GULUMFI-737039 format. One line per 5 residues: for each residue x, y, z of C-alpha. Coordinates in steps of 0.05 Angstrom, whole numbers, plus 5000, padded with zeros to 4 digits. Layout:
<rokols>
X:Y:Z  ... .
</rokols>
This chain:
<rokols>
5996:8045:5913  5990:8003:5975  5972:8031:6044  6038:8056:6075  6009:8046:6145 .
5998:7972:6131  6067:7967:6101  6098:7995:6165  6060:7944:6206  6075:7883:6163 .
6130:7894:6112  6144:7819:6104  6073:7808:6079  6084:7857:6022  6154:7830:6008 .
6126:7759:6002  6065:7781:5962  6111:7817:5913  6156:7757:5906  6095:7714:5891 .
6086:7760:5831  6160:7754:5813  6175:7825:5837  6229:7845:5887  6218:7907:5930 .
6270:7944:5971  6238:7942:6040  6298:7972:6076  6303:8032:6029  6228:8044:6035 .
6232:8044:6110  6293:8090:6109  6258:8139:6062  6193:8136:6101  6227:8153:6167 .
6267:8210:6136  6208:8239:6098  6164:8239:6160  6219:8273:6200  6230:8327:6148 .
6155:8338:6141  6149:8348:6216  6206:8399:6214  6175:8437:6156  6108:8438:6190 .
6143:8465:6252  6175:8520:6211  6108:8538:6179  6079:8546:6249  6139:8589:6269 .
6129:8634:6209  6055:8641:6224  6069:8661:6296  6126:8708:6275  6080:8743:6225 .
6030:8757:6280  6085:8787:6325  6114:8830:6268  6046:8861:6257  6046:8885:6329 .
6120:8904:6335  6152:8972:6331  6196:8995:6273  6264:8975:6303  6239:8909:6330 .
6205:8894:6264  6272:8899:6226  6304:8847:6272  6243:8802:6267  6241:8807:6191 .
6314:8785:6188  6296:8726:6233  6239:8710:6186  6288:8709:6127  6332:8660:6165 .
6270:8616:6177  6254:8619:6102  6324:8598:6083  6319:8539:6131  6252:8520:6101 .
6282:8523:6031  6339:8477:6053  6291:8427:6083  6246:8427:6022  6306:8418:5976 .
6323:8355:6015  6251:8332:6024  6226:8337:5951  6272:8285:5918  6262:8238:5977 .
6186:8243:5969  6192:8228:5895  6237:8167:5907  6191:8141:5961  6129:8149:5917 .
6164:8113:5860  6182:8054:5904  6112:8050:5933  6081:8052:5863  6124:7992:5843 .
6095:7948:5899  6044:7901:5867  5974:7892:5893  5978:7830:5938  5938:7771:5911 .
5877:7747:5949  5882:7686:5994  5846:7639:5945  5897:7652:5889  5948:7597:5876 .
6022:7614:5887  6058:7601:5821  6114:7628:5778  6083:7632:5709  6022:7617:5666 .
6043:7544:5664  6017:7539:5735  5949:7570:5722  5889:7529:5743  5836:7503:5694 .
5770:7516:5729  5725:7483:5677  5717:7466:5603  5651:7479:5568  5629:7451:5500 .
5657:7400:5453  5718:7420:5413  5699:7433:5340  5715:7375:5294  5716:7378:5218 .
5710:7325:5164  5756:7368:5121  5822:7405:5129  5802:7470:5164  5832:7537:5142 .
5859:7589:5191  5820:7653:5202  5867:7696:5161  5861:7651:5099  5786:7649:5109 .
5780:7724:5119  5819:7738:5055  5780:7687:5014  5715:7718:5039  5740:7787:5022 .
5726:7813:5093  5798:7820:5120  5857:7855:5087  5922:7857:5126  5966:7868:5065 .
5935:7935:5047  5934:7953:5121  6009:7940:5123  6018:7989:5066  5978:8041:5104 .
6003:8031:5175  6053:7973:5178  6047:7902:5203  5994:7879:5253  5939:7925:5228 .
5877:7905:5190  5820:7930:5146  5751:7900:5161  5713:7903:5095  5639:7894:5079 .
5611:7836:5119  5675:7836:5161  5658:7906:5185  5586:7885:5196  5609:7825:5236 .
5652:7870:5279  5594:7917:5292  5549:7857:5307  5597:7834:5361  5599:7904:5391 .
5524:7912:5392  5513:7842:5421  5563:7855:5476  5534:7923:5492  5462:7897:5494 .
5482:7838:5538  5520:7882:5587  5463:7933:5589  5415:7876:5606  5458:7864:5668 .
5455:7937:5690  5516:7966:5656  5512:8037:5627  5543:8042:5557  5599:8092:5545 .
5644:8118:5490  5710:8136:5524  5772:8178:5509  5825:8139:5473  5881:8181:5502 .
5894:8187:5576  5944:8227:5618  6007:8199:5647  5976:8208:5716  5917:8164:5698 .
5958:8110:5664  6003:8106:5724  5945:8105:5773  5913:8047:5736  5978:8008:5746 .
6004:8002:5675  6071:8038:5675  6113:8000:5725  6156:7938:5712  6163:7949:5636 .
6090:7968:5623  6111:8034:5592  6147:7996:5536  6081:7963:5514  6042:8028:5508 .
6042:8080:5453  6064:8147:5483  6058:8218:5456  6115:8255:5492  6098:8323:5465 .
6029:8319:5499  6048:8272:5556  5990:8228:5535  5982:8153:5525  5940:8115:5474 .
5896:8068:5514  5909:7993:5513  5839:7979:5540  5777:8019:5557  5791:7999:5630 .
5840:8056:5634  5794:8115:5617  5735:8081:5652  5775:8075:5716  5790:8150:5714 .
5716:8168:5705  5706:8176:5781  5777:8200:5797  5780:8247:5858  5707:8236:5873 .
5668:8216:5935  5613:8167:5917  5551:8148:5957  5547:8077:5983  5474:8074:5960 .
5497:8085:5888  5543:8024:5889  5556:7982:5851  5567:8030:5793  5573:7992:5727 .
5595:8017:5659  5611:7983:5593  5657:8022:5547  5676:8016:5474  5744:8038:5449 .
5798:8024:5399  5858:7995:5436  5932:8003:5420  5988:7957:5442  6059:7947:5419 .
6057:7871:5431  6132:7872:5433  6139:7803:5463  6095:7764:5415  6126:7720:5362 .
6115:7663:5313  6044:7649:5290  6017:7707:5332  6051:7757:5286  6000:7740:5232 .
5925:7743:5235  5880:7777:5286  5905:7748:5352  5957:7801:5370  5945:7867:5334 .
5974:7936:5347  5903:7964:5341  5838:7928:5357  5768:7944:5381  5744:7921:5449 .
5683:7927:5494  5703:7929:5567  5661:7925:5631  5681:7963:5693  5651:7963:5764 .
5660:8003:5828  5636:7965:5890  5643:7962:5965  5695:7913:5993  5638:7870:6019 .
5608:7859:5950  5673:7857:5911  5678:7781:5906  5606:7772:5883  5616:7826:5831 .
5677:7789:5805  5635:7726:5796  5582:7767:5761  5632:7794:5710  5657:7723:5697 .
5586:7698:5688  5571:7753:5637  5634:7735:5598  5614:7662:5598  5543:7681:5575 .
5572:7719:5516  5619:7663:5493  5565:7611:5504  5515:7652:5463  5562:7645:5403 .
5566:7569:5412  5642:7571:5420  5677:7516:5462  5717:7549:5518  5751:7539:5584 .
5758:7582:5646  5828:7593:5675  5845:7621:5743  5912:7655:5741  5967:7640:5791 .
6004:7697:5826  6062:7698:5776  6014:7713:5718  5971:7766:5752  6009:7831:5736 .
6014:7892:5780  5942:7915:5795  5902:7849:5797  5889:7813:5862  5852:7756:5826 .
5841:7744:5752  5802:7695:5710  5814:7683:5635  5766:7653:5586  5802:7617:5530 .
5763:7600:5467  5778:7541:5422  5818:7558:5359  5814:7496:5314  5874:7507:5268 .
5920:7518:5327  5888:7459:5363  5888:7497:5428  5849:7547:5469  5868:7621:5463 .
5852:7677:5511  5793:7719:5489  5769:7747:5556  5796:7765:5624  5765:7793:5687 .
5803:7821:5747  5789:7848:5815  5839:7902:5834  5810:7912:5905  5829:7983:5928 .
5895:7985:5891  5871:8030:5834  5822:8070:5875  5876:8090:5924  5918:8118:5867 .
5856:8150:5834  5830:8177:5901  5761:8147:5889  5723:8137:5953  5652:8127:5979 .
5617:8149:6042  5584:8091:6080  5522:8093:6123  5561:8117:6183  5590:8175:6143 .
5660:8144:6140  5703:8153:6078  5724:8087:6048  5761:8065:5985  5719:8031:5932 .
5740:7966:5899  5749:7967:5823  5737:7908:5776  5741:7900:5701  5723:7848:5649 .
5725:7838:5574  5658:7835:5538  5688:7823:5469  5756:7836:5437  5732:7842:5365 .
5793:7815:5329  5801:7753:5372  5727:7736:5370  5725:7746:5295  5783:7696:5289 .
5747:7646:5334  5681:7652:5296  5712:7645:5227  5751:7582:5247  5696:7547:5287 .
5639:7563:5238  5675:7549:5172  5645:7501:5121  5679:7456:5070  5658:7501:5012 .
5697:7559:5043  5635:7594:5070  5626:7612:5143  5560:7606:5180  5542:7666:5221 .
5525:7650:5294  5450:7655:5301  5453:7707:5357  5490:7756:5311  5444:7749:5251 .
5395:7804:5273  5453:7853:5271  5471:7831:5200  5403:7839:5167  5387:7766:5178 .
5446:7741:5136  5462:7668:5152  5528:7657:5116  5590:7692:5092  5608:7667:5023 .
5676:7667:4987  5689:7719:4934  5676:7696:4864 .
</rokols>
């Protein structure tokens, strides 16, 4: 959540920052609850002090006096119960309202209503051109015998997939290439839990404003299937005090990811672009506020390095406020060229969440002066396997139906240079 002290000092800043993200917050109700909660807490603390003092006097009192004092103590207890009965629901309501306040965007982020107002930072590479009619990635994958969504639909329903033979090898090649590249830049590899608690999912900023509806939830266990390794990675240092000398801490995690994708439609309901389950490699960093911006640029540079290494045309997008979501203060997308759709499609994103997630996770560091400070958290996609598979198949297809394997991935596929159609 945001810093309530800062909110008291400048509520209009948070109201305007929320509106820039298309979110309305009830400033008056928050102020009302904050005042009442603080008053009740002061009263309960006063009663606790009274009880402590009364306990000391009872221990020294005589039998008759002790009876009177015990009855007084019971009256104090009843008053405390009444106050707590009033305080508890107000604390819950206040916390809920504070959790719904988005992380304000940084000053360099454009104010805008939706993705239509996002900024194109740059375009890299020439768009792939064919001398023949290109096939889409689903048709290619089926003809190559490496993708099977029909049998997956029988097993699990729509928007699932089997990767078969060279398809599975290509997926593992992407994973290994992403891991090795991130490790080269100082990231520690991790395999992470694929279920997280409700506390963690909320702390990471994924449950407010309809987020719950996009996530698979196990009510019996009060656990969520992760939609990205960012969620369990962020919780790795929950309730910990880090040392400034250790920062930045960098991890790269592999996980299966699960999303309902309730709002997708049309051509995205087929193929590998929007699946209910997909594999992804995610980078995550903890830094000081002073190095947060440079760390964000580092994450973006690694993402560009990965896409460039595959020889895929791409562009970098800087999101406007209306497209940022709850936790991000700044976000870049990389969109890779998808020939059959004749457009760029998002394959990567990287966000800085400043101290928004760390405040909720209670992750701090001790600086050189011994002061406790909140870390900044950042995340970035290395590879989303399904989307990158789609992009590779479409950009590297040949007229005979074969697909050339990007050179950088060949060492992970026993040197194989092409994927050939089934006979």
